[in-house]
C-alpha positions as CSV (number, residue, x, y, z in Angstrom):
1,M,-0.1,0.1,-0.1
2,C,1.2,3.6,-1.0
3,M,2.1,5.3,2.1
4,D,1.8,8.8,0.9
5,S,-2.1,9.6,-0.3
6,T,-1.1,12.2,-2.6
7,V,0.5,10.1,-5.4
8,S,-2.4,7.3,-5.2
9,V,-5.2,6.7,-7.3
10,W,-8.1,4.3,-6.5
11,C,-7.9,1.2,-9.4
12,K,-11.0,-0.5,-10.6
13,S,-9.9,-3.5,-8.0
14,G,-10.5,-1.0,-5.3
15,R,-6.4,-1.5,-4.2
16,V,-4.8,2.4,-3.7
17,C,-2.5,1.9,-6.9
18,C,1.2,4.2,-6.5
19,A,2.2,5.1,-10.3
20,L,5.2,6.8,-9.3
21,D,6.1,4.5,-6.2
22,I,6.2,1.7,-9.5
23,G,8.4,3.5,-12.2
24,V,10.6,3.6,-8.8
25,M,10.6,0.1,-8.7
26,A,11.3,-0.8,-11.8
27,Q,14.4,1.9,-11.9
28,E,15.9,0.3,-9.1
29,L,15.6,-3.0,-10.4
30,K,16.4,-2.3,-14.1
31,P,19.6,-4.1,-14.8
32,D,23.0,-2.1,-14.4
33,P,25.0,-3.8,-17.6
34,V,28.4,-2.7,-16.2
35,D,27.9,-4.8,-13.4
36,P,25.8,-7.7,-14.6
37,K,24.4,-9.7,-11.9
38,T,23.0,-13.6,-12.6
39,T,19.2,-12.7,-11.5
40,D,19.3,-9.4,-14.4
41,V,17.1,-11.7,-16.5
42,R,14.4,-11.8,-13.8
43,D,14.7,-8.4,-13.0
44,E,14.1,-7.6,-16.4
45,G,10.9,-9.4,-16.8
46,I,10.1,-7.9,-13.2
47,V,10.8,-4.1,-15.2
48,R,8.5,-5.0,-18.0
49,R,6.0,-6.5,-15.9
50,L,5.7,-3.0,-13.2
51,N,6.2,-0.6,-16.7
52,L,3.0,-1.9,-18.3
53,L,1.2,-2.1,-14.6
54,Q,2.5,1.6,-14.2
55,E,1.2,2.3,-18.3
56,Q,-2.0,1.0,-16.9
57,V,-2.5,2.5,-13.6
58,L,-2.1,6.1,-16.0
59,R,-4.8,4.9,-18.8
60,E,-7.5,4.3,-15.9
61,M,-6.6,7.8,-14.7
62,K,-7.3,9.2,-18.5
63,R,-10.5,7.2,-18.6
64,M,-11.4,8.0,-15.4
65,A,-10.9,12.4,-16.0
66,R,-13.0,11.6,-19.3
67,P,-16.1,14.6,-19.2
68,Q,-18.5,12.1,-20.0
69,E,-17.2,9.9,-17.0
70,P,-19.1,9.7,-13.2
71,Y,-16.5,12.1,-10.8
72,S,-14.4,13.1,-13.6
73,T,-14.1,16.8,-12.3
74,M,-13.1,15.4,-9.5
75,V,-10.2,13.7,-11.1
76,Q,-9.1,16.5,-13.3
77,A,-8.8,19.0,-10.3
78,W,-6.2,16.0,-8.5
79,I,-4.6,15.8,-11.7
80,E,-4.0,19.0,-12.2
81,G,-2.8,19.3,-8.3
82,F,-0.8,16.4,-8.7
83,K,1.3,18.0,-11.7
84,M,1.9,21.1,-9.1
85,R,3.2,19.1,-7.1
86,L,5.4,17.0,-8.8
87,L,6.6,20.8,-10.5
88,S,7.1,21.6,-7.0
């Protein structure tokens, strides 16, 4: 579970997903070509799956922000506030 509710979004399943945390995990697991390890193949698979999950969360956020969706105004306001916090 995400410890910082300012960067969390609700997924369809009702669990809290942290798109930023997912991206950070993927970056930390990305194998270092200068220092190869025996777990690199496994880690590359994990990185791919984390990146796909991050993309899915972001797509869901965009879908929820469409004008025809319920609560879209609230989602749009949250996204704008989120962008401002990222840039500050």
